[in-house]
Each structure stands twice: as C-alpha cells, then as structure tokens.
C-alpha positions in Angstrom: -16.5 2.9 -11.8 -13.7 1.3 -13.7 -13.1 -2.4 -13.1 -9.6 -2.4 -14.7 -7.1 0.0 -13.0 -5.2 2.3 -15.1 -2.8 4.0 -12.6 0.3 2.4 -11.1 -1.0 3.0 -7.7 -4.2 1.1 -8.3 -2.4 -1.8 -9.9 -0.2 -2.1 -6.9 -3.0 -1.9 -4.5 -4.8 -4.7 -6.3 -1.6 -6.9 -6.4 -1.0 -6.3 -2.7 -4.6 -7.1 -1.8 -4.6 -10.3 -3.9 -1.4 -11.5 -2.3 -2.7 -10.7 1.2 -6.0 -12.5 0.5 -4.0 -15.5 -0.9 -2.0 -15.8 2.3 -5.2 -15.4 4.4 -7.3 -17.9 2.4 -4.4 -20.4 2.2 -4.0 -20.3 5.9 -7.7 -20.4 6.6 -8.2 -23.5 4.5 -4.9 -25.0 5.7 -3.5 -25.4 2.2 -0.5 -23.2 3.0 1.4 -26.4 3.8 1.5 -27.4 0.2 4.7 -26.5 -1.5 3.2 -25.2 -4.7 0.9 -22.8 -2.8 3.8 -21.5 -0.7 6.0 -21.1 -3.8 3.4 -19.2 -5.8 2.6 -16.8 -2.9 6.2 -16.1 -2.1 7.3 -15.7 -5.7 4.4 -13.2 -6.3 5.5 -11.3 -3.2 9.1 -11.3 -4.5 8.1 -10.1 -7.8 6.0 -7.3 -6.3 9.0 -6.4 -4.2 11.2 -6.2 -7.3 8.8 -4.0 -9.1 8.5 -1.7 -6.1 12.3 -1.4 -5.7 12.7 -0.7 -9.5 9.9 2.0 -9.3 11.6 3.5 -6.2 14.8 3.8 -8.1 13.2 5.4 -11.2 11.1 7.9 -9.0 12.0 11.5 -9.6 11.1 14.4 -7.5 9.0 17.0 -9.3 9.3 20.6 -8.4 6.3 22.8 -8.6 8.1 25.8 -9.8 11.4 26.4 -11.6 14.0 28.1 -9.5 14.8 30.7 -12.1 11.6 32.7 -12.0 10.6 33.8 -8.4 7.0 34.7 -7.7 5.5 36.7 -5.0 2.9 34.7 -3.1 2.0 37.4 -0.5 -1.4 38.3 -2.0 
C-alpha cells in the first residue's frame, strides 16, 4: 500500500477528504467562528475548485480506435 498518492484522482480525493474533515472538525470543536479558520478552509476550497476547473478544460477525450481502420467485432 502506497502512502503517497501518485495519480491525479488520488491526490484530488485526499484534498477533498482533508477539506471536508477540516470543516467537520472546525464545526465540531466550535472553532469555525474564527476568521483564520474560515479563511483557510474557504481558500483551500477555492484553490481546489480552480484546479478542478483547469483540469476540466484540459481534459481531452480519447478514442479507443482510430476512425480510419475499421475492424470487424462480430467474432
């Protein structure tokens, strides 16, 4: 088992989990009222949104087969 994620999906899941846990813990311990905690959580959410939007713009569709060579799949 790898402790450090290497794929983009795993890194995004760890970031979202950390932010969600941060909101939960801050609300549970009633420190969400402090400005620095609110600012750090909302800034991290905003940065994650910017990265997700940037990744969505760069996402290219990949075709399994080129359209030039047709294959018969009726075997």
